[in-house]
PyMOL Python script that loads the backbone (N, CA, C, O; Angstrom):
from pymol import cmd

cmd.read_pdbstr("""\
ATOM      1  N   MET A   1      75.887 106.281 114.459  1.00  0.00           N
ATOM      2  CA  MET A   1      77.110 105.524 114.483  1.00  0.00           C
ATOM      3  C   MET A   1      77.833 105.824 115.796  1.00  0.00           C
ATOM      4  O   MET A   1      77.977 106.981 116.189  1.00  0.00           O
ATOM      5  N   ARG A   2      78.275 104.788 116.451  1.00  0.00           N
ATOM      6  CA  ARG A   2      79.015 104.978 117.689  1.00  0.00           C
ATOM      7  C   ARG A   2      80.421 105.468 117.396  1.00  0.00           C
ATOM      8  O   ARG A   2      80.944 105.275 116.298  1.00  0.00           O
ATOM      9  N   LEU A   3      81.021 106.098 118.380  1.00  0.00           N
ATOM     10  CA  LEU A   3      82.355 106.675 118.227  1.00  0.00           C
ATOM     11  C   LEU A   3      83.381 105.606 117.859  1.00  0.00           C
ATOM     12  O   LEU A   3      84.220 105.836 116.988  1.00  0.00           O
ATOM     13  N   GLU A   4      83.331 104.444 118.506  1.00  0.00           N
ATOM     14  CA  GLU A   4      84.317 103.399 118.216  1.00  0.00           C
ATOM     15  C   GLU A   4      84.167 102.872 116.788  1.00  0.00           C
ATOM     16  O   GLU A   4      85.165 102.532 116.151  1.00  0.00           O
ATOM     17  N   GLU A   5      82.933 102.799 116.277  1.00  0.00           N
ATOM     18  CA  GLU A   5      82.739 102.373 114.891  1.00  0.00           C
ATOM     19  C   GLU A   5      83.303 103.418 113.939  1.00  0.00           C
ATOM     20  O   GLU A   5      83.902 103.071 112.921  1.00  0.00           O
ATOM     21  N   TYR A   6      83.115 104.700 114.264  1.00  0.00           N
ATOM     22  CA  TYR A   6      83.658 105.765 113.430  1.00  0.00           C
ATOM     23  C   TYR A   6      85.178 105.679 113.411  1.00  0.00           C
ATOM     24  O   TYR A   6      85.796 105.805 112.354  1.00  0.00           O
ATOM     25  N   LEU A   7      85.785 105.465 114.583  1.00  0.00           N
ATOM     26  CA  LEU A   7      87.243 105.367 114.662  1.00  0.00           C
ATOM     27  C   LEU A   7      87.742 104.144 113.906  1.00  0.00           C
ATOM     28  O   LEU A   7      88.786 104.206 113.257  1.00  0.00           O
ATOM     29  N   ASN A   8      87.008 103.026 113.981  1.00  0.00           N
ATOM     30  CA  ASN A   8      87.398 101.836 113.237  1.00  0.00           C
ATOM     31  C   ASN A   8      87.307 102.079 111.737  1.00  0.00           C
ATOM     32  O   ASN A   8      88.197 101.673 110.991  1.00  0.00           O
ATOM     33  N   ALA A   9      86.244 102.737 111.288  1.00  0.00           N
ATOM     34  CA  ALA A   9      86.097 103.029 109.860  1.00  0.00           C
ATOM     35  C   ALA A   9      87.182 103.985 109.407  1.00  0.00           C
ATOM     36  O   ALA A   9      87.756 103.801 108.334  1.00  0.00           O
ATOM     37  N   ASP A  10      87.472 104.998 110.201  1.00  0.00           N
ATOM     38  CA  ASP A  10      88.514 105.954 109.860  1.00  0.00           C
ATOM     39  C   ASP A  10      89.879 105.266 109.846  1.00  0.00           C
ATOM     40  O   ASP A  10      90.707 105.547 108.980  1.00  0.00           O
ATOM     41  N   SER A  11      90.111 104.382 110.785  1.00  0.00           N
ATOM     42  CA  SER A  11      91.354 103.624 110.832  1.00  0.00           C
ATOM     43  C   SER A  11      91.486 102.729 109.602  1.00  0.00           C
ATOM     44  O   SER A  11      92.569 102.609 109.029  1.00  0.00           O
ATOM     45  N   PHE A  12      90.388 102.107 109.201  1.00  0.00           N
ATOM     46  CA  PHE A  12      90.417 101.274 108.009  1.00  0.00           C
ATOM     47  C   PHE A  12      90.770 102.102 106.778  1.00  0.00           C
ATOM     48  O   PHE A  12      91.583 101.675 105.959  1.00  0.00           O
ATOM     49  N   ILE A  13      90.173 103.272 106.642  1.00  0.00           N
ATOM     50  CA  ILE A  13      90.426 104.133 105.485  1.00  0.00           C
ATOM     51  C   ILE A  13      91.901 104.533 105.443  1.00  0.00           C
ATOM     52  O   ILE A  13      92.519 104.524 104.378  1.00  0.00           O
ATOM     53  N   LYS A  14      92.459 104.880 106.593  1.00  0.00           N
ATOM     54  CA  LYS A  14      93.882 105.237 106.651  1.00  0.00           C
ATOM     55  C   LYS A  14      94.757 104.049 106.267  1.00  0.00           C
ATOM     56  O   LYS A  14      95.726 104.209 105.524  1.00  0.00           O
ATOM     57  N   THR A  15      94.427 102.865 106.764  1.00  0.00           N
ATOM     58  CA  THR A  15      95.193 101.665 106.436  1.00  0.00           C
ATOM     59  C   THR A  15      95.095 101.346 104.954  1.00  0.00           C
ATOM     60  O   THR A  15      96.098 101.026 104.317  1.00  0.00           O
ATOM     61  N   ALA A  16      93.888 101.432 104.402  1.00  0.00           N
ATOM     62  CA  ALA A  16      93.690 101.142 102.983  1.00  0.00           C
ATOM     63  C   ALA A  16      94.465 102.130 102.118  1.00  0.00           C
ATOM     64  O   ALA A  16      95.080 101.733 101.128  1.00  0.00           O
ATOM     65  N   ASN A  17      94.443 103.408 102.478  1.00  0.00           N
ATOM     66  CA  ASN A  17      95.174 104.409 101.703  1.00  0.00           C
ATOM     67  C   ASN A  17      96.686 104.212 101.816  1.00  0.00           C
ATOM     68  O   ASN A  17      97.409 104.445 100.848  1.00  0.00           O
ATOM     69  N   THR A  18      97.169 103.790 102.975  1.00  0.00           N
ATOM     70  CA  THR A  18      98.593 103.512 103.141  1.00  0.00           C
ATOM     71  C   THR A  18      99.015 102.352 102.257  1.00  0.00           C
ATOM     72  O   THR A  18     100.049 102.415 101.591  1.00  0.00           O
ATOM     73  N   ARG A  19      98.214 101.291 102.250  1.00  0.00           N
ATOM     74  CA  ARG A  19      98.525 100.145 101.397  1.00  0.00           C
ATOM     75  C   ARG A  19      98.420 100.513  99.923  1.00  0.00           C
ATOM     76  O   ARG A  19      99.191 100.027  99.096  1.00  0.00           O
ATOM     77  N   LEU A  20      97.473 101.362  99.606  1.00  0.00           N
ATOM     78  CA  LEU A  20      97.298 101.809  98.228  1.00  0.00           C
ATOM     79  C   LEU A  20      98.522 102.600  97.757  1.00  0.00           C
ATOM     80  O   LEU A  20      98.987 102.413  96.632  1.00  0.00           O
ATOM     81  N   LYS A  21      99.042 103.481  98.611  1.00  0.00           N
ATOM     82  CA  LYS A  21     100.243 104.241  98.263  1.00  0.00           C
ATOM     83  C   LYS A  21     101.420 103.306  98.013  1.00  0.00           C
ATOM     84  O   LYS A  21     102.203 103.513  97.085  1.00  0.00           O
ATOM     85  N   PHE A  22     101.538 102.283  98.844  1.00  0.00           N
ATOM     86  CA  PHE A  22     102.598 101.295  98.653  1.00  0.00           C
ATOM     87  C   PHE A  22     102.456 100.622  97.290  1.00  0.00           C
ATOM     88  O   PHE A  22     103.437 100.471  96.563  1.00  0.00           O
ATOM     89  N   LEU A  23     101.233 100.218  96.945  1.00  0.00           N
ATOM     90  CA  LEU A  23     101.014  99.546  95.664  1.00  0.00           C
ATOM     91  C   LEU A  23     101.293 100.472  94.481  1.00  0.00           C
ATOM     92  O   LEU A  23     101.828 100.031  93.464  1.00  0.00           O
ATOM     93  N   TYR A  24     100.935 101.748  94.606  1.00  0.00           N
ATOM     94  CA  TYR A  24     101.230 102.701  93.540  1.00  0.00           C
ATOM     95  C   TYR A  24     102.741 102.847  93.328  1.00  0.00           C
ATOM     96  O   TYR A  24     103.202 102.959  92.192  1.00  0.00           O
ATOM     97  N   ARG A  25     103.499 102.844  94.410  1.00  0.00           N
ATOM     98  CA  ARG A  25     104.959 102.964  94.280  1.00  0.00           C
ATOM     99  C   ARG A  25     105.566 101.741  93.620  1.00  0.00           C
ATOM    100  O   ARG A  25     106.586 101.852  92.940  1.00  0.00           O
ATOM    101  N   LYS A  26     104.958 100.575  93.805  1.00  0.00           N
ATOM    102  CA  LYS A  26     105.524  99.325  93.294  1.00  0.00           C
ATOM    103  C   LYS A  26     104.882  98.859  91.989  1.00  0.00           C
ATOM    104  O   LYS A  26     105.273  97.815  91.467  1.00  0.00           O
ATOM    105  N   LYS A  27     103.920  99.587  91.446  1.00  0.00           N
ATOM    106  CA  LYS A  27     103.171  99.095  90.290  1.00  0.00           C
ATOM    107  C   LYS A  27     104.028  98.962  89.042  1.00  0.00           C
ATOM    108  O   LYS A  27     103.665  98.210  88.138  1.00  0.00           O
ATOM    109  N   HIS A  28     105.136  99.654  88.959  1.00  0.00           N
ATOM    110  CA  HIS A  28     105.999  99.575  87.782  1.00  0.00           C
ATOM    111  C   HIS A  28     106.825  98.292  87.767  1.00  0.00           C
ATOM    112  O   HIS A  28     107.430  97.954  86.750  1.00  0.00           O
ATOM    113  N   TYR A  29     106.852  97.582  88.886  1.00  0.00           N
ATOM    114  CA  TYR A  29     107.652  96.372  88.986  1.00  0.00           C
ATOM    115  C   TYR A  29     106.854  95.094  88.764  1.00  0.00           C
ATOM    116  O   TYR A  29     107.420  94.001  88.788  1.00  0.00           O
ATOM    117  N   VAL A  30     105.567  95.213  88.553  1.00  0.00           N
ATOM    118  CA  VAL A  30     104.720  94.023  88.421  1.00  0.00           C
ATOM    119  C   VAL A  30     103.984  94.048  87.085  1.00  0.00           C
ATOM    120  O   VAL A  30     103.835  95.099  86.462  1.00  0.00           O
ATOM    121  N   THR A  31     103.531  92.881  86.661  1.00  0.00           N
ATOM    122  CA  THR A  31     102.756  92.787  85.430  1.00  0.00           C
ATOM    123  C   THR A  31     101.301  93.145  85.695  1.00  0.00           C
ATOM    124  O   THR A  31     100.907  93.287  86.853  1.00  0.00           O
ATOM    125  N   GLN A  32     100.508  93.292  84.669  1.00  0.00           N
ATOM    126  CA  GLN A  32      99.152  93.828  84.789  1.00  0.00           C
ATOM    127  C   GLN A  32      98.212  93.043  85.717  1.00  0.00           C
ATOM    128  O   GLN A  32      97.525  93.685  86.511  1.00  0.00           O
ATOM    129  N   PRO A  33      98.129  91.704  85.678  1.00  0.00           N
ATOM    130  CA  PRO A  33      97.158  91.064  86.583  1.00  0.00           C
ATOM    131  C   PRO A  33      97.558  91.118  88.055  1.00  0.00           C
ATOM    132  O   PRO A  33      96.711  90.923  88.928  1.00  0.00           O
ATOM    133  N   THR A  34      98.817  91.377  88.342  1.00  0.00           N
ATOM    134  CA  THR A  34      99.289  91.358  89.723  1.00  0.00           C
ATOM    135  C   THR A  34      98.672  92.446  90.602  1.00  0.00           C
ATOM    136  O   THR A  34      98.313  92.147  91.741  1.00  0.00           O
ATOM    137  N   PRO A  35      98.528  93.699  90.136  1.00  0.00           N
ATOM    138  CA  PRO A  35      97.904  94.698  91.012  1.00  0.00           C
ATOM    139  C   PRO A  35      96.498  94.302  91.477  1.00  0.00           C
ATOM    140  O   PRO A  35      96.111  94.578  92.613  1.00  0.00           O
ATOM    141  N   MET A  36      95.753  93.663  90.600  1.00  0.00           N
ATOM    142  CA  MET A  36      94.405  93.236  90.983  1.00  0.00           C
ATOM    143  C   MET A  36      94.455  92.206  92.100  1.00  0.00           C
ATOM    144  O   MET A  36      93.664  92.271  93.041  1.00  0.00           O
ATOM    145  N   LEU A  37      95.375  91.258  92.004  1.00  0.00           N
ATOM    146  CA  LEU A  37      95.520  90.255  93.057  1.00  0.00           C
ATOM    147  C   LEU A  37      95.968  90.889  94.365  1.00  0.00           C
ATOM    148  O   LEU A  37      95.452  90.551  95.430  1.00  0.00           O
ATOM    149  N   LEU A  38      96.920  91.800  94.290  1.00  0.00           N
ATOM    150  CA  LEU A  38      97.398  92.462  95.502  1.00  0.00           C
ATOM    151  C   LEU A  38      96.295  93.270  96.170  1.00  0.00           C
ATOM    152  O   LEU A  38      96.157  93.252  97.393  1.00  0.00           O
ATOM    153  N   VAL A  39      95.512  93.976  95.367  1.00  0.00           N
ATOM    154  CA  VAL A  39      94.395  94.747  95.930  1.00  0.00           C
ATOM    155  C   VAL A  39      93.393  93.813  96.591  1.00  0.00           C
ATOM    156  O   VAL A  39      92.892  94.106  97.677  1.00  0.00           O
ATOM    157  N   MET A  40      93.100  92.696  95.946  1.00  0.00           N
ATOM    158  CA  MET A  40      92.140  91.753  96.526  1.00  0.00           C
ATOM    159  C   MET A  40      92.639  91.195  97.853  1.00  0.00           C
ATOM    160  O   MET A  40      91.870  91.078  98.808  1.00  0.00           O
ATOM    161  N   PHE A  41      93.927  90.850  97.915  1.00  0.00           N
ATOM    162  CA  PHE A  41      94.473  90.235  99.120  1.00  0.00           C
ATOM    163  C   PHE A  41      94.736  91.242 100.237  1.00  0.00           C
ATOM    164  O   PHE A  41      94.539  90.925 101.410  1.00  0.00           O
ATOM    165  N   LEU A  42      95.176  92.444  99.891  1.00  0.00           N
ATOM    166  CA  LEU A  42      95.580  93.404 100.911  1.00  0.00           C
ATOM    167  C   LEU A  42      94.469  94.350 101.353  1.00  0.00           C
ATOM    168  O   LEU A  42      94.479  94.816 102.493  1.00  0.00           O
ATOM    169  N   ILE A  43      93.508  94.645 100.472  1.00  0.00           N
ATOM    170  CA  ILE A  43      92.560  95.709 100.785  1.00  0.00           C
ATOM    171  C   ILE A  43      91.103  95.287 100.651  1.00  0.00           C
ATOM    172  O   ILE A  43      90.297  95.596 101.528  1.00  0.00           O
ATOM    173  N   GLN A  44      90.744  94.585  99.570  1.00  0.00           N
ATOM    174  CA  GLN A  44      89.339  94.312  99.300  1.00  0.00           C
ATOM    175  C   GLN A  44      88.666  93.494 100.401  1.00  0.00           C
ATOM    176  O   GLN A  44      87.486  93.700 100.685  1.00  0.00           O
ATOM    177  N   CYS A  45      89.391  92.582 101.016  1.00  0.00           N
ATOM    178  CA  CYS A  45      88.801  91.789 102.098  1.00  0.00           C
ATOM    179  C   CYS A  45      88.349  92.689 103.247  1.00  0.00           C
ATOM    180  O   CYS A  45      87.350  92.400 103.906  1.00  0.00           O
ATOM    181  N   HIS A  46      89.079  93.776 103.488  1.00  0.00           N
ATOM    182  CA  HIS A  46      88.699  94.715 104.543  1.00  0.00           C
ATOM    183  C   HIS A  46      87.484  95.550 104.117  1.00  0.00           C
ATOM    184  O   HIS A  46      86.624  95.865 104.940  1.00  0.00           O
ATOM    185  N   PHE A  47      87.418  95.905 102.830  1.00  0.00           N
ATOM    186  CA  PHE A  47      86.238  96.610 102.320  1.00  0.00           C
ATOM    187  C   PHE A  47      84.988  95.765 102.535  1.00  0.00           C
ATOM    188  O   PHE A  47      83.955  96.275 102.968  1.00  0.00           O
ATOM    189  N   ASP A  48      85.083  94.486 102.236  1.00  0.00           N
ATOM    190  CA  ASP A  48      83.931  93.595 102.409  1.00  0.00           C
ATOM    191  C   ASP A  48      83.485  93.565 103.866  1.00  0.00           C
ATOM    192  O   ASP A  48      82.288  93.570 104.155  1.00  0.00           O
ATOM    193  N   TYR A  49      84.447  93.533 104.780  1.00  0.00           N
ATOM    194  CA  TYR A  49      84.116  93.526 106.205  1.00  0.00           C
ATOM    195  C   TYR A  49      83.461  94.834 106.622  1.00  0.00           C
ATOM    196  O   TYR A  49      82.449  94.825 107.323  1.00  0.00           O
ATOM    197  N   VAL A  50      84.026  95.955 106.198  1.00  0.00           N
ATOM    198  CA  VAL A  50      83.487  97.258 106.577  1.00  0.00           C
ATOM    199  C   VAL A  50      82.063  97.419 106.061  1.00  0.00           C
ATOM    200  O   VAL A  50      81.178  97.855 106.797  1.00  0.00           O
ATOM    201  N   CYS A  51      81.845  97.074 104.820  1.00  0.00           N
ATOM    202  CA  CYS A  51      80.518  97.264 104.227  1.00  0.00           C
ATOM    203  C   CYS A  51      79.487  96.361 104.875  1.00  0.00           C
ATOM    204  O   CYS A  51      78.355  96.786 105.104  1.00  0.00           O
ATOM    205  N   SER A  52      79.857  95.119 105.177  1.00  0.00           N
ATOM    206  CA  SER A  52      78.884  94.217 105.776  1.00  0.00           C
ATOM    207  C   SER A  52      78.630  94.535 107.246  1.00  0.00           C
ATOM    208  O   SER A  52      77.515  94.356 107.735  1.00  0.00           O
ATOM    209  N   ASP A  53      79.648  95.000 107.947  1.00  0.00           N
ATOM    210  CA  ASP A  53      79.528  95.231 109.381  1.00  0.00           C
ATOM    211  C   ASP A  53      78.921  96.591 109.714  1.00  0.00           C
ATOM    212  O   ASP A  53      78.127  96.695 110.649  1.00  0.00           O
ATOM    213  N   TRP A  54      79.283  97.635 108.966  1.00  0.00           N
ATOM    214  CA  TRP A  54      78.883  98.985 109.337  1.00  0.00           C
ATOM    215  C   TRP A  54      77.963  99.657 108.344  1.00  0.00           C
ATOM    216  O   TRP A  54      77.659 100.840 108.500  1.00  0.00           O
ATOM    217  N   CYS A  55      77.515  98.956 107.343  1.00  0.00           N
ATOM    218  CA  CYS A  55      76.808  99.583 106.230  1.00  0.00           C
ATOM    219  C   CYS A  55      75.629 100.443 106.677  1.00  0.00           C
ATOM    220  O   CYS A  55      75.415 101.530 106.139  1.00  0.00           O
ATOM    221  N   SER A  56      74.884  99.977 107.633  1.00  0.00           N
ATOM    222  CA  SER A  56      73.690 100.722 108.031  1.00  0.00           C
ATOM    223  C   SER A  56      74.011 101.968 108.849  1.00  0.00           C
ATOM    224  O   SER A  56      73.212 102.903 108.877  1.00  0.00           O
ATOM    225  N   GLY A  57      75.150 101.999 109.508  1.00  0.00           N
ATOM    226  CA  GLY A  57      75.435 103.114 110.398  1.00  0.00           C
ATOM    227  C   GLY A  57      76.476 104.100 109.906  1.00  0.00           C
ATOM    228  O   GLY A  57      76.899 104.975 110.662  1.00  0.00           O
ATOM    229  N   LEU A  58      76.896 103.977 108.662  1.00  0.00           N
ATOM    230  CA  LEU A  58      77.937 104.871 108.166  1.00  0.00           C
ATOM    231  C   LEU A  58      77.388 106.263 107.877  1.00  0.00           C
ATOM    232  O   LEU A  58      76.281 106.413 107.359  1.00  0.00           O
ATOM    233  N   THR A  59      78.163 107.256 108.213  1.00  0.00           N
ATOM    234  CA  THR A  59      77.778 108.627 107.886  1.00  0.00           C
ATOM    235  C   THR A  59      78.110 108.905 106.428  1.00  0.00           C
ATOM    236  O   THR A  59      78.847 108.154 105.790  1.00  0.00           O
ATOM    237  N   LYS A  60      77.557 109.993 105.914  1.00  0.00           N
ATOM    238  CA  LYS A  60      77.778 110.331 104.513  1.00  0.00           C
ATOM    239  C   LYS A  60      79.255 110.630 104.246  1.00  0.00           C
ATOM    240  O   LYS A  60      79.778 110.269 103.192  1.00  0.00           O
ATOM    241  N   SER A  61      79.921 111.279 105.183  1.00  0.00           N
ATOM    242  CA  SER A  61      81.336 111.604 104.976  1.00  0.00           C
ATOM    243  C   SER A  61      82.194 110.344 104.921  1.00  0.00           C
ATOM    244  O   SER A  61      83.119 110.267 104.113  1.00  0.00           O
ATOM    245  N   ILE A  62      81.902 109.357 105.766  1.00  0.00           N
ATOM    246  CA  ILE A  62      82.653 108.103 105.744  1.00  0.00           C
ATOM    247  C   ILE A  62      82.362 107.353 104.446  1.00  0.00           C
ATOM    248  O   ILE A  62      83.275 106.792 103.840  1.00  0.00           O
ATOM    249  N   LYS A  63      81.098 107.337 104.013  1.00  0.00           N
ATOM    250  CA  LYS A  63      80.768 106.682 102.739  1.00  0.00           C
ATOM    251  C   LYS A  63      81.510 107.330 101.586  1.00  0.00           C
ATOM    252  O   LYS A  63      81.984 106.633 100.688  1.00  0.00           O
ATOM    253  N   ASN A  64      81.620 108.654 101.593  1.00  0.00           N
ATOM    254  CA  ASN A  64      82.351 109.348 100.532  1.00  0.00           C
ATOM    255  C   ASN A  64      83.828 108.982 100.556  1.00  0.00           C
ATOM    256  O   ASN A  64      84.432 108.765  99.505  1.00  0.00           O
ATOM    257  N   LYS A  65      84.415 108.913 101.757  1.00  0.00           N
ATOM    258  CA  LYS A  65      85.825 108.542 101.872  1.00  0.00           C
ATOM    259  C   LYS A  65      86.056 107.119 101.373  1.00  0.00           C
ATOM    260  O   LYS A  65      87.045 106.845 100.694  1.00  0.00           O
ATOM    261  N   LEU A  66      85.138 106.216 101.713  1.00  0.00           N
ATOM    262  CA  LEU A  66      85.254 104.843 101.244  1.00  0.00           C
ATOM    263  C   LEU A  66      85.144 104.772  99.720  1.00  0.00           C
ATOM    264  O   LEU A  66      85.866 104.013  99.073  1.00  0.00           O
ATOM    265  N   GLN A  67      84.243 105.563  99.158  1.00  0.00           N
ATOM    266  CA  GLN A  67      84.060 105.569  97.711  1.00  0.00           C
ATOM    267  C   GLN A  67      85.298 106.134  96.998  1.00  0.00           C
ATOM    268  O   GLN A  67      85.687 105.628  95.945  1.00  0.00           O
ATOM    269  N   VAL A  68      85.910 107.165  97.560  1.00  0.00           N
ATOM    270  CA  VAL A  68      87.130 107.729  96.967  1.00  0.00           C
ATOM    271  C   VAL A  68      88.246 106.691  97.000  1.00  0.00           C
ATOM    272  O   VAL A  68      88.962 106.517  96.014  1.00  0.00           O
ATOM    273  N   THR A  69      88.394 106.009  98.117  1.00  0.00           N
ATOM    274  CA  THR A  69      89.429 104.985  98.231  1.00  0.00           C
ATOM    275  C   THR A  69      89.173 103.853  97.243  1.00  0.00           C
ATOM    276  O   THR A  69      90.101 103.358  96.604  1.00  0.00           O
ATOM    277  N   GLN A  70      87.920 103.449  97.122  1.00  0.00           N
ATOM    278  CA  GLN A  70      87.587 102.389  96.180  1.00  0.00           C
ATOM    279  C   GLN A  70      87.853 102.836  94.739  1.00  0.00           C
ATOM    280  O   GLN A  70      88.312 102.035  93.925  1.00  0.00           O
ATOM    281  N   SER A  71      87.578 104.075  94.421  1.00  0.00           N
ATOM    282  CA  SER A  71      87.861 104.590  93.078  1.00  0.00           C
ATOM    283  C   SER A  71      89.364 104.587  92.796  1.00  0.00           C
ATOM    284  O   SER A  71      89.794 104.283  91.683  1.00  0.00           O
ATOM    285  N   LYS A  72      90.155 104.925  93.809  1.00  0.00           N
ATOM    286  CA  LYS A  72      91.610 104.898  93.651  1.00  0.00           C
ATOM    287  C   LYS A  72      92.094 103.472  93.378  1.00  0.00           C
ATOM    288  O   LYS A  72      93.002 103.255  92.576  1.00  0.00           O
ATOM    289  N   LEU A  73      91.481 102.516  94.051  1.00  0.00           N
ATOM    290  CA  LEU A  73      91.844 101.118  93.824  1.00  0.00           C
ATOM    291  C   LEU A  73      91.525 100.699  92.394  1.00  0.00           C
ATOM    292  O   LEU A  73      92.312 100.002  91.753  1.00  0.00           O
ATOM    293  N   ILE A  74      90.385 101.121  91.905  1.00  0.00           N
ATOM    294  CA  ILE A  74      89.993 100.781  90.532  1.00  0.00           C
ATOM    295  C   ILE A  74      90.947 101.425  89.534  1.00  0.00           C
ATOM    296  O   ILE A  74      91.321 100.802  88.540  1.00  0.00           O
ATOM    297  N   MET A  75      91.342 102.668  89.794  1.00  0.00           N
ATOM    298  CA  MET A  75      92.299 103.331  88.904  1.00  0.00           C
ATOM    299  C   MET A  75      93.631 102.596  88.878  1.00  0.00           C
ATOM    300  O   MET A  75      94.266 102.496  87.828  1.00  0.00           O
ATOM    301  N   LEU A  76      94.055 102.082  90.025  1.00  0.00           N
ATOM    302  CA  LEU A  76      95.301 101.320  90.084  1.00  0.00           C
ATOM    303  C   LEU A  76      95.175 100.031  89.282  1.00  0.00           C
ATOM    304  O   LEU A  76      96.051  99.710  88.480  1.00  0.00           O
ATOM    305  N   ILE A  77      94.098  99.299  89.494  1.00  0.00           N
ATOM    306  CA  ILE A  77      93.917  98.016  88.822  1.00  0.00           C
ATOM    307  C   ILE A  77      93.809  98.188  87.315  1.00  0.00           C
ATOM    308  O   ILE A  77      94.411  97.424  86.560  1.00  0.00           O
ATOM    309  N   LEU A  78      93.044  99.187  86.868  1.00  0.00           N
ATOM    310  CA  LEU A  78      92.840  99.399  85.443  1.00  0.00           C
ATOM    311  C   LEU A  78      93.947 100.239  84.812  1.00  0.00           C
ATOM    312  O   LEU A  78      93.919 100.491  83.607  1.00  0.00           O
ATOM    313  N   ASP A  79      94.913 100.672  85.607  1.00  0.00           N
ATOM    314  CA  ASP A  79      96.035 101.491  85.156  1.00  0.00           C
ATOM    315  C   ASP A  79      95.540 102.765  84.464  1.00  0.00           C
ATOM    316  O   ASP A  79      95.962 103.101  83.357  1.00  0.00           O
ATOM    317  N   LEU A  80      94.635 103.458  85.153  1.00  0.00           N
ATOM    318  CA  LEU A  80      94.077 104.703  84.636  1.00  0.00           C
ATOM    319  C   LEU A  80      94.858 105.898  85.158  1.00  0.00           C
ATOM    320  O   LEU A  80      95.585 105.800  86.147  1.00  0.00           O
ATOM    321  N   ASN A  81      94.702 107.005  84.493  1.00  0.00           N
ATOM    322  CA  ASN A  81      95.273 108.269  84.915  1.00  0.00           C
ATOM    323  C   ASN A  81      94.680 108.640  86.286  1.00  0.00           C
ATOM    324  O   ASN A  81      93.487 108.425  86.501  1.00  0.00           O
ATOM    325  N   PRO A  82      95.466 109.184  87.206  1.00  0.00           N
ATOM    326  CA  PRO A  82      94.925 109.544  88.525  1.00  0.00           C
ATOM    327  C   PRO A  82      93.758 110.532  88.486  1.00  0.00           C
ATOM    328  O   PRO A  82      92.979 110.603  89.437  1.00  0.00           O
ATOM    329  N   ARG A  83      93.630 111.279  87.418  1.00  0.00           N
ATOM    330  CA  ARG A  83      92.524 112.224  87.301  1.00  0.00           C
ATOM    331  C   ARG A  83      91.368 111.687  86.455  1.00  0.00           C
ATOM    332  O   ARG A  83      90.423 112.415  86.152  1.00  0.00           O
ATOM    333  N   ALA A  84      91.450 110.437  86.085  1.00  0.00           N
ATOM    334  CA  ALA A  84      90.416 109.827  85.252  1.00  0.00           C
ATOM    335  C   ALA A  84      89.127 109.651  86.047  1.00  0.00           C
ATOM    336  O   ALA A  84      89.149 109.464  87.264  1.00  0.00           O
ATOM    337  N   HIS A  85      88.025 109.713  85.349  1.00  0.00           N
ATOM    338  CA  HIS A  85      86.717 109.501  85.969  1.00  0.00           C
ATOM    339  C   HIS A  85      86.447 108.004  86.057  1.00  0.00           C
ATOM    340  O   HIS A  85      86.573 107.283  85.067  1.00  0.00           O
ATOM    341  N   VAL A  86      86.077 107.546  87.236  1.00  0.00           N
ATOM    342  CA  VAL A  86      85.747 106.142  87.429  1.00  0.00           C
ATOM    343  C   VAL A  86      84.229 106.020  87.339  1.00  0.00           C
ATOM    344  O   VAL A  86      83.501 106.472  88.223  1.00  0.00           O
ATOM    345  N   SER A  87      83.780 105.415  86.284  1.00  0.00           N
ATOM    346  CA  SER A  87      82.347 105.299  86.053  1.00  0.00           C
ATOM    347  C   SER A  87      81.840 103.929  86.499  1.00  0.00           C
ATOM    348  O   SER A  87      82.603 103.068  86.938  1.00  0.00           O
ATOM    349  N   HIS A  88      80.549 103.765  86.370  1.00  0.00           N
ATOM    350  CA  HIS A  88      79.921 102.488  86.704  1.00  0.00           C
ATOM    351  C   HIS A  88      80.457 101.394  85.790  1.00  0.00           C
ATOM    352  O   HIS A  88      80.561 100.236  86.196  1.00  0.00           O
ATOM    353  N   ARG A  89      80.793 101.753  84.578  1.00  0.00           N
ATOM    354  CA  ARG A  89      81.349 100.799  83.615  1.00  0.00           C
ATOM    355  C   ARG A  89      82.702 100.277  84.099  1.00  0.00           C
ATOM    356  O   ARG A  89      83.039  99.119  83.854  1.00  0.00           O
ATOM    357  N   SER A  90      83.468 101.105  84.774  1.00  0.00           N
ATOM    358  CA  SER A  90      84.758 100.661  85.336  1.00  0.00           C
ATOM    359  C   SER A  90      84.531  99.616  86.401  1.00  0.00           C
ATOM    360  O   SER A  90      85.252  98.620  86.463  1.00  0.00           O
ATOM    361  N   PHE A  91      83.522  99.835  87.253  1.00  0.00           N
ATOM    362  CA  PHE A  91      83.189  98.861  88.270  1.00  0.00           C
ATOM    363  C   PHE A  91      82.795  97.527  87.631  1.00  0.00           C
ATOM    364  O   PHE A  91      83.217  96.461  88.081  1.00  0.00           O
ATOM    365  N   GLN A  92      81.984  97.603  86.583  1.00  0.00           N
ATOM    366  CA  GLN A  92      81.500  96.397  85.930  1.00  0.00           C
ATOM    367  C   GLN A  92      82.618  95.641  85.226  1.00  0.00           C
ATOM    368  O   GLN A  92      82.583  94.412  85.153  1.00  0.00           O
ATOM    369  N   SER A  93      83.606  96.359  84.710  1.00  0.00           N
ATOM    370  CA  SER A  93      84.685  95.690  83.986  1.00  0.00           C
ATOM    371  C   SER A  93      85.541  94.833  84.908  1.00  0.00           C
ATOM    372  O   SER A  93      86.225  93.917  84.451  1.00  0.00           O
ATOM    373  N   LEU A  94      85.504  95.125  86.186  1.00  0.00           N
ATOM    374  CA  LEU A  94      86.263  94.309  87.146  1.00  0.00           C
ATOM    375  C   LEU A  94      85.444  93.134  87.593  1.00  0.00           C
ATOM    376  O   LEU A  94      85.908  92.329  88.400  1.00  0.00           O
TER     377      LEU A  94
END
""", "prot")
cmd.dss("prot")
cmd.show_as("cartoon", "prot")
cmd.util.cbc("prot")
cmd.orient("prot")
């Protein structure tokens, strides 16, 4: 992986986590289907770009960071406890 791709992936992860924190702070003000729409519009489109563009060159640490961020998004959408385990079934339910 080239340095600029690593910096772009790291920048994306920071941006996604910042947006995720914003959504967590505002989740009490919206109804249940709204967090899913917000995640799709604000974050998921970037996940799709990252995975399609850099998938072959990602390091294991970046893949782990992306997976943690994606798990946090699923916990937000499904309104799970922050310490809840996100299983394959959670992915399928979305």
